[in-house]
C-alpha positions in Angstrom: -49.0 -0.7 -8.8 -46.8 2.3 -9.7 -45.7 2.4 -6.0 -44.7 -1.3 -6.1 -42.7 -0.8 -9.3 -41.0 2.3 -7.9 -40.2 0.5 -4.7 -38.7 -2.4 -6.7 -36.6 -0.1 -8.8 -35.3 1.7 -5.7 -34.4 -1.7 -4.1 -32.7 -2.9 -7.2 -30.7 0.3 -7.5 -29.7 0.1 -3.8 -28.6 -3.5 -4.1 -26.5 -2.8 -7.2 -24.9 0.2 -5.6 -23.9 -1.8 -2.5 -22.5 -4.6 -4.7 -20.4 -2.1 -6.6 -18.9 -0.8 -3.4 -17.8 -4.1 -2.0 -14.1 -4.5 -1.4 -12.1 -7.1 -3.3 -8.6 -8.3 -2.6 -6.1 -7.1 -5.2 -2.5 -8.1 -5.5 0.3 -5.6 -6.5 4.0 -5.4 -6.6 6.2 -2.3 -6.5 9.7 -1.2 -5.7 10.8 0.4 -2.4 14.4 1.4 -1.8 16.1 -0.2 1.2 19.0 -2.3 2.2 18.6 -4.8 5.0 16.6 -6.8 7.4 15.8 -3.7 9.5 14.4 -2.1 6.4 12.3 -5.2 5.7 10.9 -5.2 9.2 10.1 -1.5 9.1 8.4 -1.7 5.7 6.4 -4.8 6.5 5.3 -3.2 9.8 4.1 0.0 8.2 2.0 -2.1 5.8 0.2 -3.8 8.8 -3.1 -2.2 8.5 -6.6 -3.7 8.3 -6.9 -3.1 4.6 -3.7 -5.0 3.8 -4.0 -8.8 3.9 -0.4 -9.6 3.0 2.8 -7.6 2.6 6.3 -9.0 2.0 9.4 -6.9 1.0 12.4 -8.6 -0.6 15.7 -6.9 0.1 17.4 -8.4 -2.9 14.8 -7.3 -5.5 13.5 -4.3 -3.5 10.0 -5.4 -4.4 7.1 -5.1 -2.0 4.4 -7.7 -2.7 1.0 -6.8 -1.3 -2.6 -8.1 -1.2 -5.0 -5.4 -0.2 -8.6 -4.5 -0.2 -9.7 -2.3 -3.1 -11.1 0.3 -3.2 -10.5 0.8 0.5 -6.9 1.6 -0.1 -4.6 2.2 -3.1 -1.1 1.3 -4.1 -0.2 5.0 -4.0 -1.3 5.3 -0.4 0.8 2.2 0.4 3.8 3.8 -1.3 3.2 7.0 0.6 3.3 5.0 3.9 6.7 3.7 2.9 8.0 7.2 2.2 6.7 8.3 5.6 9.1 5.9 7.4 12.1 6.9 5.3 11.9 4.7 2.1 11.7 6.1 -1.5 9.4 4.7 -4.1 8.9 5.6 -7.7 6.2 8.1 -6.8 7.1 9.4 -3.3 10.5 10.4 -1.9 11.1 10.1 1.8 11.6 13.4 3.6 15.4 14.0 4.1 15.0 14.5 7.8 13.2 11.1 8.2 15.7 9.4 6.0 18.6 10.8 8.0 17.2 9.2 11.2 17.4 5.7 9.7 20.1 3.4 11.1 23.3 3.6 9.2 22.8 0.2 7.5 19.5 1.4 6.1 20.9 4.5 4.3 20.4 3.3 0.8 20.8 6.8 -0.8 24.4 6.9 0.5 25.3 3.6 -1.4 24.0 3.8 -5.0 24.4 0.1 -5.6 21.8 -0.7 -2.9 18.8 1.2 -4.2 
């Protein structure tokens, strides 16, 4: 009987652990600096990974709206992806060398009104 109770407890614990680790879709919105349609295409492309179900950047508001699987990925990791392709966020600044390689129309730091 003790073995049966122990087995039941182990199964119950295992099932609750796997339930807690299930991914769920979470929506978020955050600012990413950029200027134009080329920026939009670049930013949406870098967000095309299996954990991201939806990503749309608005060049007027500078807001990226995403729906992603949590805890598989985080907002910080998405912001970091944007910085890696030359776009600043509130948490990560793009490397100056990467930023300098962006097309001229995408150089948002050079025009303070377009951040």
